[in-house]
VEXDREN-2710 file (C-alpha; in Angstrom, 1 decimal):
% VEXDREN-2710
k/r/px/py/pz
1/ASN/0.0/0.0/0.0
2/ILE/1.2/3.5/-0.9
3/SER/0.3/6.3/1.4
4/SER/-0.3/9.8/-0.1
5/VAL/-1.3/13.3/0.8
6/ALA/-2.5/16.1/-1.5
7/ALA/-1.3/19.7/-1.5
8/ALA/-4.1/22.2/-2.4
9/ALA/-1.8/24.5/-4.4
10/ASP/-4.6/26.1/-6.4
11/THR/-5.1/29.0/-4.0
12/PHE/-6.8/31.3/-6.5
13/ARG/-9.8/29.6/-8.1
14/ALA/-13.0/30.0/-6.2
15/ALA/-13.9/26.7/-4.4
16/ALA/-10.7/24.9/-5.6
17/ILE/-9.6/24.0/-2.2
18/GLU/-13.1/22.7/-1.2
19/GLN/-13.4/20.8/-4.4
20/LEU/-10.1/19.0/-3.9
21/SER/-10.9/18.4/-0.2
22/TYR/-14.2/16.9/-1.1
23/HIS/-12.7/14.4/-3.7
24/MET/-9.7/13.5/-1.6
25/GLN/-12.0/12.8/1.4
26/ASN/-14.0/10.5/-0.8
27/VAL/-10.8/8.5/-1.6
28/GLY/-9.3/8.7/1.9
29/ILE/-6.4/11.1/1.2
30/ARG/-5.5/14.0/3.6
31/VAL/-5.2/17.5/2.1
32/ILE/-2.7/20.1/3.2
33/LYS/-4.0/23.5/2.5
34/HIS/-3.5/27.2/3.3
35/ALA/-5.8/30.2/2.9
36/TYR/-6.9/31.5/-0.5
37/LYS/-4.3/33.8/-2.2
38/SER/-1.5/32.0/-0.3
39/ASP/1.7/31.2/-2.2
40/PRO/1.1/27.9/-4.0
41/ALA/4.8/26.9/-3.6
42/SER/4.6/27.3/0.2
43/VAL/1.6/24.9/0.2
44/ALA/3.6/22.4/-1.8
45/PHE/6.5/22.8/0.5
46/ASP/4.4/22.3/3.6
47/ALA/2.8/19.2/2.2
48/ILE/6.2/17.8/1.5
49/GLN/7.4/18.6/5.0
50/HIS/4.2/16.9/6.4
51/ALA/4.9/13.8/4.2
52/LYS/8.5/13.6/5.4
53/ALA/7.4/13.9/9.1
54/LYS/4.7/11.3/8.8
55/ASN/6.5/8.9/6.4
56/VAL/4.0/9.5/3.6
57/ASP/5.1/8.0/0.3
58/VAL/3.6/10.3/-2.2
59/VAL/2.6/14.0/-2.3
60/LEU/0.2/15.0/-5.1
61/VAL/0.4/18.8/-5.8
62/ASP/-2.8/20.1/-7.3
63/THR/-2.1/23.3/-9.1
64/ALA/-4.3/25.9/-10.8
65/GLY/-5.1/25.3/-14.4
66/ARG/-3.1/27.9/-16.4
67/GLN/-2.9/29.3/-19.8
68/VAL/0.6/29.1/-21.2
69/SER/0.3/32.7/-22.4
70/ASN/0.1/33.9/-18.8
71/LYS/3.8/34.3/-18.0
72/ASN/3.1/35.0/-14.3
73/LEU/1.3/31.7/-13.9
74/MET/4.0/29.8/-15.7
75/ARG/6.7/31.5/-13.4
76/GLU/4.6/30.4/-10.5
77/MET/4.7/26.8/-11.8
78/GLN/8.5/27.0/-12.2
79/LYS/8.7/28.2/-8.5
80/ILE/6.6/25.3/-7.4
81/VAL/8.9/22.9/-9.2
82/LYS/12.0/24.6/-7.8
83/VAL/10.6/24.4/-4.2
84/ALA/9.1/20.9/-4.5
85/GLU/11.8/19.2/-6.5
86/PRO/9.3/16.6/-7.7
87/ASP/10.1/13.1/-8.8
88/LEU/7.4/13.2/-11.5
89/ILE/5.8/16.1/-13.3
90/LEU/2.6/15.2/-15.2
91/PHE/0.8/17.3/-17.8
92/ILE/-2.9/16.7/-17.6
93/GLY/-4.7/17.9/-20.6
94/ASP/-8.2/17.8/-22.2
95/SER/-8.1/15.4/-25.2
96/LEU/-10.9/17.4/-26.8
97/ALA/-8.9/20.6/-26.8
98/GLY/-6.9/19.7/-30.0
99/ASN/-4.2/22.2/-30.8
100/ASP/-4.8/24.1/-27.6
101/ALA/-3.9/21.0/-25.6
102/LEU/-0.9/20.4/-27.9
103/ASN/0.3/24.0/-27.4
104/GLN/-0.2/23.7/-23.6
105/ALA/1.8/20.5/-23.4
106/LYS/4.6/21.9/-25.5
107/GLU/4.9/25.0/-23.4
108/PHE/4.6/23.2/-20.1
109/ASN/7.3/20.8/-21.2
110/LYS/9.5/23.7/-22.2
111/SER/8.8/25.6/-19.0
112/VAL/9.0/22.9/-16.3
113/GLY/10.0/19.7/-18.1
114/ILE/7.2/17.2/-17.9
115/ASP/7.8/13.5/-17.5
116/ALA/4.5/12.1/-18.9
117/ASN/1.0/13.0/-19.9
118/ILE/-2.5/12.2/-18.7
119/LEU/-5.4/13.0/-21.1
120/THR/-9.0/13.5/-19.9
121/LYS/-12.2/13.1/-21.8
122/PHE/-10.7/10.4/-23.9
123/ASP/-13.9/8.5/-24.2
124/ALA/-15.4/11.4/-26.2
125/ASP/-12.4/11.8/-28.6
126/ALA/-13.0/9.3/-31.5
127/LYS/-9.9/10.3/-33.4
128/GLY/-7.2/10.6/-30.7
129/GLY/-5.3/13.3/-32.6
130/ALA/-4.4/15.2/-29.5
131/ALA/-2.9/12.1/-27.9
132/LEU/-0.8/11.4/-30.9
133/SER/0.4/15.0/-31.3
134/ILE/1.1/15.5/-27.6
135/SER/3.1/12.4/-27.2
136/TYR/5.0/13.0/-30.4
137/GLU/5.8/16.7/-29.7
138/THR/6.8/16.3/-26.0
139/LYS/8.6/13.0/-26.6
140/LYS/6.8/11.9/-23.4
141/PRO/4.5/8.9/-22.9
142/ILE/0.8/9.0/-22.2
143/LEU/0.4/7.1/-18.9
144/PHE/-3.4/7.3/-18.3
145/ILE/-6.5/8.4/-20.0
146/GLY/-9.7/9.6/-18.4
147/VAL/-12.8/7.8/-19.8
148/GLY/-15.5/9.1/-17.6
149/GLN/-16.5/11.1/-14.5
150/GLY/-15.9/8.4/-11.8
151/TYR/-12.9/7.8/-9.6
152/ASP/-12.3/4.4/-11.4
153/ASP/-12.5/6.0/-14.9
154/LEU/-8.7/6.5/-15.2
155/GLU/-7.2/3.8/-17.3
156/PRO/-3.7/2.9/-18.3
157/PHE/-3.0/4.1/-21.8
158/ASN/-2.8/1.1/-24.2
159/THR/-0.7/2.1/-27.1
160/LYS/-1.4/-1.0/-29.1
161/LEU/-5.1/-0.6/-28.8
162/PHE/-4.9/3.1/-29.6
163/ILE/-3.0/2.5/-32.8
164/SER/-5.4/-0.3/-33.8
165/ASN/-8.4/2.0/-33.3
166/ILE/-6.8/4.7/-35.4
167/LEU/-6.0/2.3/-38.2
168/GLY/-9.4/0.6/-37.9
169/ILE/-7.9/-2.8/-37.0
170/ASN/-10.2/-5.0/-34.9
171/GLU/-8.1/-6.9/-32.4
172/ASP/-10.1/-9.9/-31.1
END
C-alpha cells in the first residue's frame, strides 16, 4: 500500500480547495491547505514537509489550471517545481482541446520539463489526434486516459489498442 497526501496549491480559483478536499476525502487522502491567495509553492513545501514527518510515500500537488500565455502563472509553476523538487511532473490535458492541448503540453514541457501525460475526456475523442500529437511533440508517454467522471475512470493508456483503433484494425 502506498500512502499519499494532497497539496491544495490552487489557491486562487474559487472553491478549488473545497473541491479538492471533497474528492480527496472520498478516496481517503488527507489534504494540506493554506488560505486562499497563499503562495502555492509554500503549500507544496508544507505538504512535502508533512509527508516527510509522517513517512507518507507520495505528495500530489494540485495546481491551478493555467494558460501558457500567462507568464506569471508559468513562473509560479516554475517556482513550485523549484521548491518541491518533484520526482514526477505530469501534464494533464483535455483530449478534446486539440491544438490548444498540444500547445499547452509543449509550453509546459519547455517551462518545467514534464515527465509524462494524462489525457482527460478520452472517451469522447474518437480520433485521438491530441494524444498522438502531444506524445510526439513532447517525446513523453501518455500514462493514463480519463474515460468518464468516476474515480475508477482513469485507465492505463494502451498504445497498441490506440493504434489499432486509429487504423481501424479489430483486435479480437
